N, C-alpha and C positions, 0 to 999 in steps of 0.2 A: 521221763520226763520228756515230751513231746511238746516242741518249739513251734506254736503256731506256722501257720501256712501265714505271709506278711502281702500283702495284694502286690502285683508289679503292674507299672501300665508302660507293655515296652509296645514301640512298635510295631508289626509287620516286622519290617525287614531288620527292627533286632532280633526281634523270633525267629528271625529264616539262619541270622548268626547265627545264636545258642543252639538253637535243634541243630547248624549244622557243627561247631564244633563239636556238639554236644557226641557226637559221630563220628565224630575225627577220634575224640580221646576215649571211646568204647573200642573202635577198633588199635585205636596203636595197647591202650588195655587188656587185649583181646591178641592178639600177638604175643603182647610181653608172657600172659603168661606162657600162653603152649613151648618158650623158650625156656622158662621155668621146670628146673628139672625136679628144684625142691616142691611135695605135694603140698605141706604143711607153710611153704611163699605161697604156690598157684590158688589156694582157693579166699584170701582176701584182694587178692589183683581178678581175679573173675568176676567176684563179689563185686571188685567197682568199676567193669564195666557192663557189669547190666544195672550198676546204678545210674551211669552216663546213660546204657541207654533204653533205661526208665524215664530217666533228666529229659530227651532228646523227641520221645511220646510225647509227654507233661505239654512241653515246647509247641510243638507241633500240632499236638490237641488245641492250645489255646490259641495256637493260630488260627487255624480254622472255623472254633466257634466266632473268631474274632469274625472274620471276613462274612462269616453268618448275619453275623447284628449288625456289620455296618451299611451305616445308610446307603444307598442308590438312589 
């Protein structure tokens, strides 16, 4: 079961902040995965790092799209 995406109405600054936070979390989880010796535990941590990085990319793309649609 997949939950439908809920449209967010975020400002440019809010999108930038959220993307930066996701990048920071992706980095932290990546570093934590490197330190994890148990491969069974490393997989989920690496997966979380990838999800944070993917979310950051999505937020950055939304920010870019919002800038293109903004009236000039």
